[in-house]
C-alpha positions in Angstrom: -10.8 -3.7 -8.1 -8.0 -3.1 -5.6 -7.7 0.4 -4.9 -6.1 -0.2 -1.3 -3.0 -1.5 -3.7 -3.3 1.0 -6.2 -3.3 3.9 -3.3 0.1 2.2 -1.8 1.8 1.6 -5.1 1.1 5.4 -6.1 2.8 6.3 -2.5 5.5 4.3 -2.9 6.4 5.1 -6.1 5.8 9.1 -5.4 8.3 8.3 -2.3 6.0 9.1 0.2 5.4 7.4 4.0 1.9 6.4 4.9 2.3 9.4 7.2 3.0 12.0 4.7 0.5 11.0 2.7 -2.2 11.2 5.5 -1.2 14.3 6.2 -1.6 15.6 3.3 -4.7 13.8 2.3 -6.3 15.4 5.8 -6.4 11.5 7.2 -5.1 9.6 9.8 -2.4 6.8 9.4 -4.1 4.6 10.5 -7.0 4.9 8.4 -4.9 5.7 5.3 -3.6 1.8 6.5 -7.0 0.5 6.5 -7.4 1.9 3.1 -3.8 0.6 1.6 -5.0 -3.0 3.3 -8.2 -3.2 2.0 -9.9 -3.1 5.4 -12.1 -0.2 4.4 -13.4 0.6 1.2 -13.0 4.4 0.6 -15.9 6.6 -0.7 -15.2 8.6 -4.4 -14.5 11.7 -2.3 -11.6 10.1 -0.5 -10.4 8.9 -3.2 -10.4 12.5 -4.7 -9.0 13.5 -1.8 -5.7 11.2 -2.3 -5.6 11.6 -5.7 -5.1 15.0 -4.8 -2.4 14.5 -2.3 -0.6 12.5 -4.4 -1.2 15.0 -7.7 -2.4 11.9 -10.0 -5.7 12.2 -11.7 -8.4 9.6 -10.3 -8.6 8.0 -13.3 -4.8 7.1 -12.6 -5.6 5.3 -9.2 -8.8 3.6 -10.4 -6.7 2.2 -13.6 -4.3 0.9 -11.6 -6.8 -0.5 -8.9 -8.2 -2.8 -11.8 -7.7 -6.1 -11.4 -6.7 -9.1 -13.7 -9.9 -9.8 -15.8 -11.6 -6.4 -15.2 -9.7 -4.3 -18.2 -10.6 -7.5 -20.5 -11.9 -5.2 -23.1 -8.9 -3.6 -23.7 -6.3 -4.3 -26.3 -3.6 -6.0 -24.2 -1.0 -4.2 -25.8 -2.8 -1.2 -25.5 -3.4 -2.1 -21.3 0.2 -2.6 -21.2 0.9 0.7 -22.6 -1.6 2.3 -20.4 -0.1 1.1 -17.1 3.4 1.6 -18.2 2.2 5.5 -18.6 0.7 5.4 -15.2 3.3 4.4 -13.6 5.9 6.6 -15.3 3.5 9.8 -14.6 4.1 8.6 -10.6 7.9 8.2 -11.0 7.8 12.0 -11.8 9.1 14.5 -9.1 5.2 15.4 -7.2 5.6 19.4 -7.4 5.7 20.8 -4.2 
């Protein structure tokens, strides 16, 4: 599971800089950078704050964080459809 990459992908799809997301989530830019580069493992409450700042369900971040093989119990077609839906959700304009 790579939560750092999922956070970074979600942030970028939302069109936010690290500074903007850090401010929205209540973290320093350096801490967010460490999370995105997998130099720190976030707590569940940290993931909840980031998901809230991104305006996406926590489950989306965990789904996007899944690495090859971690979703092996899912039908490949279904996993692909879920991934596409998750990315489309992130492309929607974030409400202010």
